GUKEBA-847196 format. One record per residue: residue in three letters; x, y, z of N, C-alpha, C in turn. Coordinates in Angstrom, 3 decimals. Example, Ala and Ser with C-alpha at 12.3 -4.5 7.8 and 13.67 -1.06 7.14 Angstrom:
# GUKEBA-847196
> ALA,13.190,-5.690,7.800,12.300,-4.500,7.800,13.200,-3.300,7.800 .
> SER,12.850,-2.250,7.080,13.670,-1.060,7.140,12.900,0.030,7.870 .
END
This chain:
# GUKEBA-847196
> UNK,-8.880,3.112,-81.684,-7.798,3.327,-81.747,-7.281,3.333,-80.278 .
> UNK,-5.747,3.584,-80.678,-5.471,3.646,-79.264,-4.398,4.750,-79.062 .
> UNK,-3.230,4.490,-78.039,-2.615,5.759,-77.222,-1.940,6.128,-78.796 .
> UNK,-1.500,7.778,-79.099,-1.034,8.112,-80.142,0.219,9.884,-79.720 .
> UNK,-0.471,11.012,-80.404,-0.437,12.171,-80.633,-0.813,12.628,-81.924 .
> UNK,-1.654,13.843,-81.111,-2.569,14.517,-81.999,-1.591,15.690,-81.947 .
> UNK,-1.539,16.541,-82.897,-1.342,17.882,-83.365,-2.185,18.814,-83.502 .
> UNK,-2.568,19.718,-83.121,-3.800,20.852,-82.961,-3.537,22.369,-82.686 .
> UNK,-3.956,22.672,-83.909,-3.331,23.696,-84.966,-4.655,25.152,-84.661 .
> UNK,-4.698,26.379,-84.221,-5.626,27.026,-84.390,-5.571,28.550,-83.431 .
> UNK,-5.473,29.533,-83.634,-5.607,30.778,-83.423,-6.686,30.882,-81.969 .
> UNK,-6.052,31.191,-80.848,-6.567,31.175,-79.307,-6.988,29.450,-79.268 .
> UNK,-6.115,29.039,-79.563,-5.930,27.041,-78.909,-6.955,27.440,-77.265 .
> UNK,-7.969,26.705,-76.494,-7.972,26.815,-75.299,-7.053,26.226,-74.221 .
> UNK,-5.793,26.343,-74.661,-4.436,25.906,-73.828,-4.782,25.963,-71.563 .
> UNK,-5.729,25.977,-71.380,-6.265,25.274,-70.124,-6.996,24.317,-70.588 .
> UNK,-7.776,24.246,-71.560,-9.030,23.136,-71.428,-7.731,22.366,-72.249 .
> UNK,-6.490,22.054,-72.913,-6.020,20.840,-73.330,-4.869,20.298,-72.227 .
> UNK,-4.991,21.139,-71.087,-4.064,20.580,-70.041,-4.090,19.092,-69.919 .
> UNK,-5.098,18.410,-69.942,-5.504,17.337,-69.141,-5.168,16.501,-70.063 .
> UNK,-3.830,16.622,-71.244,-3.417,15.589,-72.678,-1.937,16.690,-71.866 .
> UNK,-0.868,15.607,-71.392,0.990,16.013,-71.924,1.496,17.067,-73.823 .
> UNK,1.675,17.759,-73.129,2.118,18.690,-75.189,3.119,17.862,-74.835 .
> UNK,3.272,17.250,-75.789,5.133,16.791,-76.309,5.947,17.262,-76.351 .
> UNK,5.104,19.114,-77.401,5.856,19.628,-78.743,5.176,20.718,-79.042 .
> UNK,5.647,22.165,-78.780,4.185,24.071,-78.351,5.603,24.415,-79.467 .
> UNK,5.303,25.217,-80.609,5.564,25.472,-81.194,5.599,27.003,-81.100 .
> UNK,4.347,27.231,-80.988,3.429,28.785,-80.584,2.952,28.967,-79.633 .
> UNK,1.535,29.782,-79.807,0.201,29.668,-79.547,-0.227,28.571,-80.001 .
> UNK,0.009,28.931,-81.902,-0.598,27.972,-82.022,-1.097,26.586,-82.262 .
> UNK,-0.116,26.398,-82.390,0.098,25.104,-82.870,1.112,23.912,-81.591 .
> UNK,-0.136,22.596,-81.406,1.478,21.785,-80.540,0.847,20.436,-80.502 .
> UNK,1.484,19.333,-79.650,1.126,18.164,-80.051,1.374,17.571,-79.142 .
> UNK,-0.346,17.226,-78.354,-0.549,16.864,-77.506,-0.779,14.816,-77.178 .
> UNK,-0.201,14.290,-76.076,-0.288,12.809,-76.213,-1.702,13.056,-75.473 .
> UNK,-2.078,11.537,-76.694,-3.646,11.551,-76.299,-3.966,9.809,-76.609 .
> UNK,-5.593,9.141,-75.841,-5.894,8.134,-75.942,-6.296,9.052,-77.436 .
> UNK,-6.552,8.474,-79.189,-6.854,8.156,-79.956,-8.870,8.030,-79.800 .
> UNK,-9.217,7.628,-79.440,-9.911,7.293,-78.605,-10.928,8.935,-78.149 .
> UNK,-10.281,9.701,-77.156,-10.432,10.845,-77.384,-10.853,11.916,-78.378 .
> UNK,-9.913,11.765,-79.224,-9.701,12.929,-80.503,-11.031,13.418,-80.680 .
> UNK,-12.160,13.378,-80.917,-13.550,13.730,-81.445,-13.516,15.190,-80.533 .
> UNK,-13.621,14.641,-79.015,-12.868,15.461,-77.907,-12.825,16.760,-78.263 .
> UNK,-11.058,16.651,-78.853,-10.050,17.725,-79.309,-10.826,18.811,-79.738 .
> UNK,-11.413,19.439,-80.826,-11.632,20.405,-81.755,-12.780,21.436,-80.617 .
> UNK,-13.165,20.313,-80.153,-14.050,21.237,-79.095,-13.101,22.975,-78.660 .
> UNK,-11.198,22.595,-78.432,-10.861,23.780,-77.848,-9.590,23.808,-78.934 .
> UNK,-9.777,23.436,-80.509,-8.905,23.973,-81.489,-9.454,23.820,-82.043 .
> UNK,-9.335,24.463,-83.855,-9.491,24.082,-85.101,-9.743,23.244,-85.776 .
> UNK,-8.131,22.600,-85.634,-7.997,21.540,-86.025,-7.541,21.012,-85.408 .
> UNK,-7.682,18.731,-84.990,-7.227,18.179,-84.934,-6.799,17.442,-86.092 .
> UNK,-5.038,16.991,-85.441,-4.955,15.667,-86.840,-3.779,14.732,-85.444 .
> UNK,-5.217,13.209,-85.559,-4.680,12.475,-84.472,-3.568,11.187,-85.454 .
> UNK,-2.554,10.811,-84.652,-1.933,9.560,-85.658,-1.521,8.871,-84.572 .
> UNK,-2.088,7.540,-85.148,-1.484,6.663,-83.906,-0.320,5.597,-84.072 .
> UNK,0.235,4.911,-83.262,2.021,4.922,-83.475,1.470,3.780,-84.858 .
> UNK,0.631,3.366,-85.777,1.204,2.048,-86.977,1.471,3.128,-87.476 .
> UNK,1.162,4.236,-87.760,0.934,5.555,-88.631,-0.311,6.455,-89.784 .
> UNK,-1.401,5.844,-89.496,-2.477,6.146,-90.187,-2.862,7.618,-88.746 .
> UNK,-3.378,8.735,-90.215,-3.828,9.156,-89.417,-5.575,9.577,-89.333 .
> UNK,-6.040,10.843,-88.545,-7.577,11.130,-88.837,-7.741,12.552,-88.813 .
> UNK,-7.736,13.099,-89.098,-8.574,14.704,-89.584,-9.890,14.824,-88.951 .
> UNK,-10.167,16.282,-87.918,-11.192,16.369,-86.944,-10.587,18.288,-87.547 .
> UNK,-11.476,18.738,-88.194,-11.634,20.398,-88.499,-11.490,20.662,-89.101 .
> UNK,-10.909,22.015,-89.624,-10.718,22.898,-90.992,-9.046,23.041,-90.589 .
> UNK,-8.491,21.911,-92.708,-7.640,22.162,-92.552,-7.220,23.879,-92.609 .
> UNK,-8.344,24.791,-93.411,-7.626,26.057,-93.352,-6.992,26.391,-92.603 .
> UNK,-7.062,26.235,-91.268,-6.178,26.883,-90.276,-4.933,26.918,-90.365 .
> UNK,-4.915,26.341,-91.242,-3.136,26.086,-91.435,-2.964,27.220,-92.175 .
> UNK,-3.690,27.629,-92.958,-3.134,28.922,-94.201,-3.000,30.175,-92.660 .
> UNK,-3.910,30.246,-92.160,-3.708,31.542,-91.077,-2.464,31.627,-90.522 .
> UNK,-1.509,29.982,-90.288,-0.369,30.072,-89.350,0.729,30.783,-90.121 .
> UNK,1.646,31.456,-89.200,3.467,31.898,-89.711,3.634,31.006,-90.387 .
> UNK,4.368,30.858,-91.395,5.769,29.987,-91.986,6.094,28.792,-91.067 .
> UNK,7.219,29.641,-90.004,7.310,28.200,-89.413,6.313,27.777,-88.684 .
> UNK,5.197,27.789,-88.434,4.953,26.788,-87.795,4.336,25.517,-89.223 .
> UNK,3.920,26.528,-90.090,3.568,25.858,-91.506,4.070,24.392,-91.673 .
> UNK,5.365,24.957,-91.360,6.611,24.221,-91.485,6.240,22.618,-90.956 .
> UNK,6.502,23.118,-89.525,6.570,22.697,-88.643,5.885,21.136,-88.905 .
> UNK,4.127,22.243,-88.958,2.770,20.540,-89.545,3.077,19.642,-90.620 .
> UNK,4.017,20.271,-91.372,3.547,19.549,-92.756,4.893,18.172,-92.557 .
> UNK,6.437,18.799,-91.720,7.581,18.147,-90.738,7.160,17.074,-89.973 .
> UNK,5.749,17.349,-89.013,4.772,16.285,-88.355,4.597,15.204,-88.647 .
> UNK,3.737,15.477,-89.925,2.187,14.651,-90.727,3.630,14.302,-91.741 .
> UNK,4.897,14.343,-91.976,5.708,13.259,-92.914,7.066,12.809,-92.059 .
> UNK,7.681,13.202,-90.656,7.858,12.556,-91.033,7.291,10.986,-89.912 .
> UNK,9.018,10.541,-90.063,8.412,8.326,-90.187,7.826,8.130,-88.578 .
> UNK,7.436,7.037,-87.751,7.052,6.887,-86.159,7.985,6.305,-86.251 .
> UNK,8.270,5.940,-86.797,9.666,4.155,-86.535,11.032,4.660,-87.056 .
> UNK,11.950,4.317,-85.872,13.522,4.626,-86.367,13.270,3.206,-87.432 .
> UNK,14.355,3.384,-88.518,14.910,1.956,-89.204,16.221,1.313,-88.859 .
> UNK,16.050,0.144,-89.513,16.725,-0.919,-88.885,18.319,-0.358,-89.046 .
> UNK,18.951,-0.353,-87.879,20.966,-0.134,-88.651,20.954,-1.099,-88.413 .
> UNK,22.101,-1.362,-88.906,23.549,-2.036,-88.246,24.021,-2.301,-87.025 .
> UNK,24.250,-2.864,-86.143,24.222,-2.809,-85.058,23.992,-1.701,-83.955 .
> UNK,23.432,-1.392,-84.051,22.354,-0.695,-83.400,22.087,-1.094,-82.116 .
> UNK,22.695,-0.678,-81.214,22.855,-1.121,-79.741,23.810,-1.245,-78.787 .
> UNK,24.666,-1.627,-79.964,25.943,-2.980,-79.382,26.971,-1.550,-79.781 .
> UNK,27.827,-2.330,-78.425,28.771,-1.404,-78.139,30.316,-1.877,-79.356 .
> UNK,31.004,-0.601,-79.962,32.303,-1.080,-80.566,32.785,-1.806,-80.989 .
> UNK,33.496,-2.473,-79.138,34.013,-3.676,-79.372,33.331,-4.463,-79.049 .
> UNK,31.987,-5.293,-79.204,31.565,-6.270,-79.638,31.945,-6.824,-81.254 .
> UNK,32.000,-8.337,-80.390,33.016,-8.832,-81.890,31.691,-9.334,-82.346 .
> UNK,33.380,-9.499,-83.699,32.204,-9.397,-84.840,31.801,-8.121,-85.171 .
> UNK,32.168,-6.672,-84.736,30.920,-5.236,-85.071,32.079,-4.660,-85.518 .
> UNK,31.723,-3.858,-86.638,32.877,-3.380,-87.690,32.382,-1.899,-87.087 .
> UNK,32.557,-0.896,-86.431,32.593,0.540,-85.909,32.773,1.290,-87.808 .
> UNK,31.777,2.811,-87.564,32.191,3.260,-89.343,33.542,3.601,-88.525 .
END
């Protein structure tokens, strides 16, 4: 696999051990998203009850016990659901990156 992001969850995360992977989002002490090479994914569950890896192409791999999500507060569970559902690529939009005064481009 390639570089991607990993959502880690579970009470008592080994935050000190997870510091080798940059944290890109943290909901509470029990849920965070780290940037990691997905080849390292099998190592991450040593420090968390659940690790969900997602590659840039959108494929996912789940390691650990997904029942840990039931133990999370409602806001944390909603974050995990949203993270799993969000698209990785932005949709193409007409005029993306163009100045409003570009010839032929009509601003909204």
